[in-house]
LODREN-50708 format. One line per 5 residues: for each residue z, y, x of N, C-alpha, C. Coordinates in steps of 0.001 Angstrom, whole numbers, padded with zeros to 6 digits, always signed. Each point is the difference from the previous one (the first is absolute). Example, Ala and Ser with C-alpha at 12.3 -4.5 7.8 and 13.67 -1.06 7.14 Angstrom:
+007800/-005690/+013190/+000000/+001190/-000890/+000000/+001200/+000900 | -000720/+001050/-000350/+000060/+001190/+000820/+000730/+001090/-000770
! end
This chain:
-016143/-017080/-003375/+001742/+000484/-000047/+000529/+001501/-000375 | +000363/+000213/-000168/+000469/+002129/-000709/+000407/+000206/+001433 | -000361/+001544/+000265/-000088/+000407/+001054/+001895/+000692/-000091 | +000612/+000204/+000856/+001105/+000636/-000352/+001124/+001135/+001683 | +000170/+000887/-000687/+000431/+000709/+001358/+002129/-000695/-000299
+000621/+000425/+000940/+001608/-000215/-000034/-000216/+001995/+000874 | +000640/+000588/-000797/+000802/+000531/+001186/+001730/-000479/+000397 | -000017/-000240/+000725/+001251/+000268/+000966/+000912/+000905/-000427 | +001075/+000116/+000033/+001391/+000950/+000263/+000663/-000076/+001263 | +000216/+001114/+001325/+000973/+000075/+000392/-001218/-000639/+001339
-001176/+000281/-000004/-000982/-000183/+001573/+000582/+000663/+001025 | -001158/-000454/+000831/+000191/+000967/+001264/+000573/+001818/+000162 | +001364/-000075/-001656/+001022/+001061/+000619/+000971/-000741/+000311 | +001379/+001390/+000148/+001540/-000826/+000509/+000362/-001233/+000653 | -001079/+000475/+000726/-000298/-001126/+001539/-000480/-001689/-000635
-000427/+000487/-001065/-000274/-001710/-000476/-001882/-000208/+000043 | +000179/-000539/+001395/-001561/+000138/+001113/-000608/-001516/-000859 | -001599/+000766/+000223/+000001/-001735/-000497/-001578/+001005/+000277 | -000617/-001637/+000770/-001598/-000361/-000139/-000983/-000013/-000340 | -001246/+000933/-000638/-000406/-000457/-001929/-000634/-001825/+000927
-000549/+000252/+000776/-000817/-001447/+000603/+000996/-001595/-000383 | +001765/+000631/+000905/+001142/-001696/-000649/+000423/-000101/-001451 | -000727/+001453/-001168/+000880/-000235/-000703/-001350/-000030/-000561 | -001466/-000040/-000346/-001206/-000980/-000085/+000088/-002057/+000107 | +000512/+000311/+001077/+000199/-001278/+000778/+000597/-001453/-000792
+001315/+000767/-000182/+001622/-000662/-000706/-001125/+000200/-001350 | -000221/+000741/-000694/-000562/-000145/-001472/-000463/-000887/-000327 | -001670/-000144/+001594/-000731/-001284/-000771/+000625/-001137/+000628 | +001119/-000359/+000619/+000388/-001542/+000357/+000714/-000115/-001187 | +000173/+001060/-001253/+000797/-000190/-001328/-000976/+000436/-001011
-001813/-000810/+000512/-000708/-000358/-001094/-000665/+001224/-000900 | +000419/+000809/+000585/-000658/+001459/-000577/-001713/+000433/+001169 | -000954/+000239/-000679/-000928/+000204/+000309/-000534/+001112/+000463 | -001362/+000053/+000267/-000547/+001077/+000402/+000853/+001961/+000345 | +001087/-000442/+000432/+000901/+000523/+000750/-000479/+001594/+000344
+000329/+000697/-000542/-000261/+001537/+001108/+001027/+000389/+000099 | +000189/+001697/+000642/+001124/+000371/-000045/-001086/+001986/+000539 | +001084/+000896/-001344/-000231/+000652/+000143/+000361/+001083/+000274 | -000117/+000820/+001151/+001292/+000849/+000482/+001080/-000819/+000390 | +000636/+001034/+000896/+000517/-001105/+001036/+002079/+000053/-001110
-000431/+000340/-001301/+000990/+000299/-000777/+000947/-001037/-001128 | -001283/-001237/+000661/+000874/-001305/-000951/-000944/-000127/-001288 | -001752/+000706/-000338/+000146/-000488/-001438/-000757/-000715/+000962 | -000998/-001884/-001129/+000210/-001137/+001277/-001031/-000096/-001734 | -001660/-000379/+000011/-000459/-000445/-000496/-000651/-001718/-000490
+000589/+000423/-001036/-000640/-002509/+000221/-000639/-000652/-001069 | -000362/-000640/+000959/-000503/-001319/-002223/+000939/-001025/+000706 | +000002/-000273/-001903/+001167/-001082/-000158/+000298/-000363/-000967 | -000315/-001289/-001118/-000468/-001025/-000717/+001322/+000440/-001230 | +000423/+000111/+000095/+001293/+001002/-000929/+000220/+001321/-000396
+000495/+000367/-001276/+000027/+001236/-000655/+001522/+000848/+001150 | -000410/+001672/-000545/+000414/+000400/+000982/+001712/+000314/-001117 | +001357/-000286/+000733/+001145/-000001/-000857/+000625/-000413/+001302 | +001637/+000013/-001197/+001431/-000104/+001916/-000073/-000770/+000206 | -000712/-001095/-000169/+000277/-001830/+000741/-000928/+001282/+001652
-001135/-000129/-000869/-000965/+000620/+001574/+000817/+000473/+001105 | -000133/+001755/-000892/+000985/+000727/+000385/+001413/-000715/+001033 | +000551/-000648/-000192/+001422/-000618/+000370/-000735/-000938/+001236 | -001239/+000159/+000428/-000122/-001371/+000015/-000991/+000574/+001308 | -000345/+001280/+000481/-000496/+000727/+000634/+000793/+000768/+000907
+001399/+000807/-001073/+001460/-000110/+000927/+000080/-000685/+000662 | +000667/-001844/-000227/+000768/-000684/+000084/-001407/-000071/+001833 | -001011/-000211/-000488/-000834/-000086/+001761/+000238/+000573/+001235 | +000483/+001632/-000852/-000092/+001200/+001052/+001793/-000520/+000489 | +000829/-000060/-001117/+001770/+000213/+000458/+000170/-001441/+000848
-000993/-001099/-000648/+000117/-001694/+001172/-000280/-000050/+001334 | -001449/+000975/-000278/-000995/+000002/+001398/+000967/+001117/+000324 | +000053/+001402/+000231/+000287/+000443/+001299/+001874/+000646/-000284 | +000039/-000128/-001762/+001205/+000536/+000215/+000690/+001209/-000089 | -001353/+001016/-001056/-000189/+001082/-000522/+000146/-000160/-001396
+001535/+000475/-000713/-000056/-000303/-001592/-000949/+001392/-001091 | -001164/-001015/-000352/-000738/+000907/-000707/-000403/-000115/-002084 | -000460/+000659/-000431/-000488/+000184/-000472/-001275/-000127/-000548 | -000949/-000676/-000907/-001688/+000115/+000170/+000018/-000020/-002373 | -000535/+000884/+000784/-001032/+000232/-001266/-001204/-000021/-000480
+000029/-001373/+000008/-001554/-000481/-000888/-001183/+001059/-000855 | -000780/+000124/-000051/-000617/+000889/-000598/-001804/-000792/+000180 | -000824/+000158/-000883/-001595/+000634/-000202/-000350/+001199/-000181 | -001029/-000501/+001402/-001407/+001037/-001048/+000343/+001041/-000487 | +000296/-000747/-001485/-000561/+000784/-000969/+001550/+000269/-000684
+000641/-000473/+000603/+001812/+000615/-000251/+000300/+001273/+000743 | -000528/+000062/+001121/-000348/+000781/+001510/-000332/+000869/-000973 | -001153/+000867/-000783/-001027/+000303/+000090/+000543/+000708/-001945 | +000869/-000658/-000292/+001250/+000375/-001538/+000218/+001014/+000081 | +000420/-000604/+001729/+002378/+000694/-000113/-000931/+001706/+000842
-001060/+000453/+000440/-000421/+000593/+000710/-000491/+001238/-001591 | -001100/-000948/-001308/-000160/+000298/-001183/+000930/+001056/-000758 | +001041/-001163/-000382/+001572/+000559/-000763/+001097/+001330/+001494 | +000084/-000363/+001093/+000357/+001044/+000690/-000578/+001877/-001017 | +001097/+000457/+000423/+000029/+001654/-000815/-000312/+000592/+001601
-000185/-000529/+000740/+000642/+001230/+000876/-001663/-000348/+000897 | -000316/-000863/+000107/-001236/-001139/+001243/-001092/+001050/-001053 | -000442/+001072/+001420/-001411/+000890/-000161/+000523/+001150/-000093 | +001157/+000675/-000802/+000385/+000762/-000032/+000723/+000688/+000987 | +001029/-000810/+001419/+000328/+000174/+000960/+000128/-000539/+001701
+000323/+000405/+000490/-001023/-000563/+001467/-000220/-001529/-000705 | -000687/-000578/+001013/+000049/-001466/+000116/+001079/-000308/+001142 | +000804/-000383/+001198/+000907/-000098/+000228/+001003/+000961/-000184 | -000079/+000316/-000880/+001613/+000769/-000810/+000353/-000907/-001066 | -001174/-000405/-000885/-000286/-001155/-000813/+000604/-001013/-000140
+001076/-000993/-000599/-000012/-000815/+000995/+000672/-001697/-002335 | -000534/-000654/+000508/+000627/-001306/-000765/+000829/-000499/+000401 | +001363/+000022/-000687/+000924/-001300/+000811/-000409/-001188/-000902 | -000591/-001094/-000065/-000032/-001158/-000407/+001243/-000875/+000070 | +000100/-000316/-001060/+001688/+000092/-000798/-000392/-002048/-000279
+001403/-000615/+000666/-000935/-001996/-000885/+000733/+000360/-001762 | +000249/+000437/-000486/-000137/-000293/-001478/+000597/+001588/-000242 | -000341/-000046/-001748/+000088/+000549/-000273/+001125/+001243/-000731 | +000183/+001411/+000528/+001146/+000491/+000123/+000239/+000137/-002175 | +000864/+000376/+000055/+000865/+000077/-002003/-000288/+001163/+000639
-000140/+001175/-001384/-000376/+001472/-000267/+001556/+000560/+000865 | +001335/-001089/-001119/+000898/+000529/+000547/+000135/+000295/+001930 | -000097/-000885/+000060/-000616/+000010/+001455/-000114/+000725/+000840 | -001168/+000134/-000775/-000907/+001665/+000992/+000106/+001048/-000078 | +001087/+000630/-001429/+000845/+001128/-000828/+000785/+000291/+001690
+001293/-001342/-000201/+000700/-000476/+001701/-000612/+000955/+000967 | -001049/-000788/+000152/-000420/+000596/+001845/-000932/+001822/-000170 | +000000/+000853/-001262/-000612/+000824/-000192/+001034/+000803/-000503 | +001128/-000784/+000006/+001220/+001436/-000285/+001454/-000040/+001137 | -000827/-000950/+000897/+000708/-000416/+001622/-000439/+000616/+000942
-000984/+000731/+000289/-000562/+000006/+000236/-000721/+002318/-000014 | +000912/-000290/-001234/-000879/+001875/+000211/+001340/+000715/+000236 | -000823/+000504/+000509/+000946/+001664/+000901/-000769/-000462/+001296 | +000179/-001488/+001043/-000018/-000953/+000908/-001428/+000772/+000502 | -001841/+000182/-001035/-000084/+000546/+001552/-001498/+000108/-001235
-001616/+000392/+000510/-000713/+000548/-001016/-001627/-001099/-000145 | +000936/-001432/-000259/-001133/-001142/-000293/+000139/+000513/-001241 | -000833/-000874/-000322/-000580/-000297/-001318/+000189/-001238/-000584 | -000339/-000773/-001127/+001343/-000843/-000366/-001578/-000923/-001368 | -000519/-000554/-000171/-000186/-000707/-001157/-000029/-001798/+000158
+000239/-000440/-000337/+000045/-001580/-000277/-001331/-000817/-000424 | -000225/-000975/+000176/-001519/-000326/+000711/+000328/-001611/-000701 | -000642/-001293/-000082/-000286/-000937/-000177/-000053/-000289/+000663 | +001620/-000849/+000453/+001001/-000664/+000848/-000099/+000734/+001343 | -000312/+001256/-000604/-000674/+000953/+001468/+001110/+001511/-000384
+000314/+000528/+001680/+000871/+001722/-000231/-001341/+000856/+000216 | -000616/+000758/-001117/-000634/+000919/+000537/+000478/+001344/+000493 | -000445/+000096/+001242/+001020/+001584/+001049/-001102/+000672/+000795 | +000907/+001005/-000414/-001527/+001192/+001039/+001122/+000378/+000656 | +000557/+000267/+001389/+000218/+000129/+000906/+000028/+001346/+000917
+000090/+000983/-001154/-000776/+001466/-000052/+000169/+000339/+001130 | +001541/+000195/+001197/+000475/+001026/+001115/-000541/-001130/+000660 | -000513/-001529/-000262/-000240/-000966/+001543/+000867/-000732/-000420 | -000258/-001150/+000023/+001460/-001347/+000847/+000811/+000213/+000593 | -000708/+000680/+001526/+000915/-000362/+000722/+001623/+000595/+000278
-000161/+001354/-000475/+001059/+000360/-000751/+001165/-000466/-000917 | -001468/-000220/-001249/+001253/-000818/-001307/+001356/-001044/-000617 | +000823/+000540/+000213/+001502/-000857/-000987/-000789/-000718/-000432 | -001040/-000687/-000782/-000891/-000331/-001070/-000049/-001668/+000620 | +000171/-000708/+000403/+000923/-001478/+000849/+000025/-001210/-000681
-001418/-001079/+000387/-000087/-000263/+000318/+001663/-002139/-001197 | +001123/+000713/+000423/+000914/-000432/+000263/+000458/+000610/-001640 | -000314/+002111/+000386/+001214/-000086/-001287/-001038/-000355/-001857 | -001968/-000151/+000738/+000384/+000017/-001017/+000141/-000989/-000904 | -000368/-001130/+001086/+000667/-001908/-000031/+000935/+000187/-001311
+000729/+000636/+000950/+001911/-000099/-001145/+000199/+000531/-000619 | -001376/+000795/-000398/+000272/+000541/-001942/-001318/-000743/-001118 | -000733/-000984/+001285/-001080/-000354/-001436/+000642/-001260/+000144 | +000433/-000769/+000717/+000227/-001585/-000090/-000399/-000818/+000135 | -001307/+000524/+001871/-000870/-000895/-000115/+000008/+000771/+001450
-001146/-001224/+000345/-000448/-000016/+001429/-000801/+001389/+000349 | -000707/+000488/+000651/-001374/+000539/-000224/-001004/+000164/+002035 | -000175/+000413/-000090/-000743/+000374/+001291/-001479/+001150/-000473 | -000847/+001496/+000786/-000066/+001019/-000733/-001288/-000064/+001838 | -001232/+000211/-000981/-000687/+000428/-000312/-001479/+001030/-000070
-000609/+001602/+001490/-000538/+000336/-000850/-000364/+000064/-000754 | -000834/+000972/-000636/-001726/-000175/-000811/-001191/-000177/+001202 | +000369/+000712/+001387/-000972/-000333/+000775/-000356/-001574/+000642 | +001530/-000746/+000410/+000098/-001590/+000829/-000946/-000982/-002043 | +001302/+000253/-000662/-000615/-000040/-001620/-002201/-000598/-000141
-000315/+001123/-000030/-001550/+000776/+000360/-000280/-000681/+001246 | +000066/-000672/+001210/-000364/-000850/+000743/-000351/-001307/-000355 | +001482/-000584/-000274/+000252/-001018/-000261/-000719/-000312/-001240 | -000500/+000844/-001563/-001102/-000689/-000472/-001096/+000079/+000284 | +000017/+000569/+001288/-001698/+000315/+000088/-000662/-001309/+001177
+001160/-001022/+000144/+000135/-000801/+001029/-000017/-001839/-001132 | +000824/+001048/-001171/-000039/-001341/+000063/-002040/-001210/-001445 | -000215/+001765/+000125/-001394/-000057/-000817/-000960/-000344/+001226
! end
């Protein structure tokens, strides 16, 4: 069976507290195999016979909503996809791993949507942005905590849901998937 990671948005932030052992148990009850978590921020590794697609992402988000009452987005990727997204990042290896992020998206935004994001962000901060494959690459040059570039700001302009991870976390997840 193929191995995947589900990157869940809005977990253990903003009051959405969820114990990883409870999440693991809920997914196992729904037929996900070899479930493990990486860090307590909604990174779930699992085996599943179905291909990673929007239906599988919706199923995982549905389990979290139904069981825990948390509305979330699940970006499901393979280890190969995570490695590829790091390779395409113009900032990975250049900026600090804790400041360089990949915002994993539910779909591929259009060029016009990306250009709108750039235009609307102009003058709001020092962040650097680049489009990726179902991803937005971000270098939060001055740090994430003070940035005005929020998930809601990004999602409104790109017209899709997303969840971000920094390069350090992505590397750790890739290591655990291997």
